[in-house]
N, C-alpha and C positions, 0 to 999 in steps of 0.2 A: 765280339765281346768288348773290344776296345771302344767301339762306337757307343755301346750301351753304357759303359762306365762314364763316358764323356757326357752322354745325355743326362745321367743321374746327377752328375756334378753340376751341370747347367741348371737343372731344376732346383737343386739345393741353393745355388747362388741366387736364382731369381726369388726364391722364398725369403732368403735372408735380406735381399735388397728391398723387397716389399715391406718387410717388418720394420727395417730402418726408416723407410719413408713414412710409414704410419706413425712411428714413434716420434718423428720430427715434426708432425703436424700439431699445432697448438690445440689443447683441449677445448678452448673457447670456440675455435673454428668448427670443431666436431659438433659441439652443442648447437651452434647456429645452424649448421647443415641439417641436423636431425629435426630441429624446430621448424625449419623451412619446409621440410618434407611433411611434417605433421600438419602444418597450416595448409599445404596444398591438398592433402587428403581430406581435411575438414571442409575446404572450399568445394571439393568435388562432391562430398556428401550433401552439402547445403544445396548445390545445384540440382541434385536429384532427390531433394527431400520430399517432393510430391509422391515419390514412389515408396517412401519408407513410412512405417507406422509412427504416429506421434508418441513420444515417450513422456508421459505425464502420470500423475497419481491415479486419475480415473482409469487409464489403461491398465495400471498395475492392479487395481482393486476390482476391475470389472466395469461393464457399461452401466450407466445410470438407467434406472427404470423409465420406461416410456410413460408419457402422461396418461392419467386414468380418467376415463370419460364414462359417465353413467348417471342414473338417478340415485341421489344420495339419501341414505338413512341417517338421521341425526342421532348422535350418541349423547353429546352435550353441546354447549355453546361454542366450543372450539374444536370439536372432533366429529367427523362424519365417517360413514362406511359406504364404499362403492365396490360392488362385485366381491364382497367379502374382505376387502382390504381397508383397515382402519387408516384414516388420514387425519393428521393433526395440522391445523392451520399454522403457517409459519408467521412468527412475529407478534402474535396476539395471545391473550390469556383471558378466558371467560370465567365467571363464577362457577364453582363446582356444583354438581347436581344437587347436593344436599346443603349448599351454602345459603344462608339467609342474610339479607341486608335490611337497612332501615329506610322507610319511605319518608316523604316530606314531613309527616306528622309524628315520626318516631316509631311507627308500627313496623314490626318485622314482616317481611314477605319473602317468598322463595325466589330470590333473584337468579339462582342457578337454573331452576326450572323455567323461569321466565325467559332467560337468555336462549335456552334450547328451543322454546316454542317460537321465539322471534326468528331464529335461524331457520326453523322448519318452514315457516310461512314465507320467508324471503326466498328460500331455494325453490319452493313449489311454484313460485310465480314465473320462473323461466328455467326450464329443464332442457337437457341434462347439465350437470356441472362438469367442469374439467379442471383437474389438478395437476400441476407441473411439479415434478420432484425437486426438492431442495436438499434434504438430508434424511437420515434415519435417526430417531431419538433412542434413548436408552431402553425403551420398551419395544424397540424394533417397529415402531409405527412409522409409516410413510409421512414425512413432514413436507408439506407442499404449499404452493400458492394456488388458490382455487378461484375460479370464476364461474358465474352462471352462463347460460347459453347466450345471454345478451351482452356478455363480456364485462359485466360489473364485478368488481373485486369483492369477494365474500368477506375477507378480513377487514377491508376498508369500510364496508357497509356496517359491519358489526360494531366497530369502534366508533364510527360516526353517529350511530344511533344509541350509544351508551350501553350496548349489550356485551361488550368486551373491552379490554384495555390494551393499549399499545404496550408491548413487553420489551423495554429498551435492551434488555440483556441479549435478545435475539433479533430485534427489529432495527436496532441502532437508530430509533426515532422515526422509522418510516411512516408510522401512523400518528405521529404527534399532532399534526394539523387536524386530523379527524377527531382526535381526542379533545383537543381544545374546543372544537365546535360543539361536541356533545356536552362538555362541561359548562360552556357558556349558556347553552340552551336548557340545561338541567333536565336532560332526558335520560331514560334508562337508569342505571345505577347512580348517576349523578343527581337524581332527584333528592336523594337523602344522603345517609352515611353508609359506608361499606368498607370492607377490608379487601385489599388487592388479593386476587386469587392465589398468587404465589406466597403471600404472607399467611393467608388462611390455611393453605396446605401445610406450611411449616408449623403452625400452631397445632393442627390436628393430624400431624404425621403419625402419631402413635395410635391413631384410631379412637382417641378419647372423644366423648360426646362434646358437642359445642358448649361453650360456656353459658350461652343463653338458650332457653328452650324456644324452639321455633313457634311462631305465632299460630301457625296452622294447627299444631298439636293442642295448644291451649284452647283455641276456638272450638275444636272438635269436642273437648270436654264440656264446653259450655253450650253445645248444641241443644241438649235437653232443656236447658233453661231459656235459651234465646229463641228456639224454634227455627233457626236458620237451617236450610237444606238446599242442596244443589239441584233438587228436583221439585217443581219444574223450573226451567230456565226463566229468568226474569229480565226485564228492561229497567232502565233507571226510573221510568214513570211508575213502575210497580214496587219500587223499593222505598222504604219509609225513613231511612236514616243513613248517615255517612258510615257509621260503624257496620251496618248491615251490608252496604255496598262494598266496603273494604273486605269483609269476610268472603263475599262471593268472588271478588277479584283474586284473593289469595288462596282460595281452597277449591274452586270449581274450574273444570276444564274450559268452560265457556266464559269464565270471569273476565278474560282479557277484552271482550267486546264492550265492557263497561268503562274501559279506559282508552278512549279513542285516540288520544294524543300521546299515549305511551309514557306519561310522566309519573306513573305509579299511584295516581289518585283516581279512584273510580267515582263516576257520577259527580262531577265537580259542582254541579248545581246544588247538591246536598251537602257538600263538604266546604 
């Protein structure tokens, strides 16, 4: 029993001595020691980082969608559909489907429909298309960078041929050079006057009718008087006036072949 009491006293003495030693160590030294241990642990993790998953936003929100490859269906000048997935081209904006612009002579024409037709022809020349994911838009459309099978950028081609605009809000000027080329050549929408698609949408956001009546609707009312009709198809040699040629261009599915250089003027020998 005497030995047990002695052992207990010895344990208590050692505990008190350890406490006094810890109390005597400066707090700064304790902090430095802890920091050094933390640095050593971090270095160890970095050394083995190839075994650990990367911690970033994409890992937290899930993997990015894989590229989409397939034959595209054209929705409008800046939107296509592949395998049931709507895809919005990143960084450009094309005239809306029901948007009209002015040609070189001040006549209105369906520039939105013309843009979609140009895109359809362009994509059909080299299939399939491939679109790489960039983001989701507010309508949960896949926003992507798309290329034809021959690796030509769809967005760059559309802007360079005046069928869409560089959209600085999202492109940060990525297609400004192509737009300058189209504007200088006066092709596509640059042949006349137009409203930027994002501005046009802002004006018509409430679903109100356009401020000016589309030329196509006016011309259809004049069909009975003019005798114009989309059947049968005609060539420039079979057309008698500039006005008639412009009517075919703006109202007939085959009218685009009358405007071979894409400047918005049909049968230039007549105009």
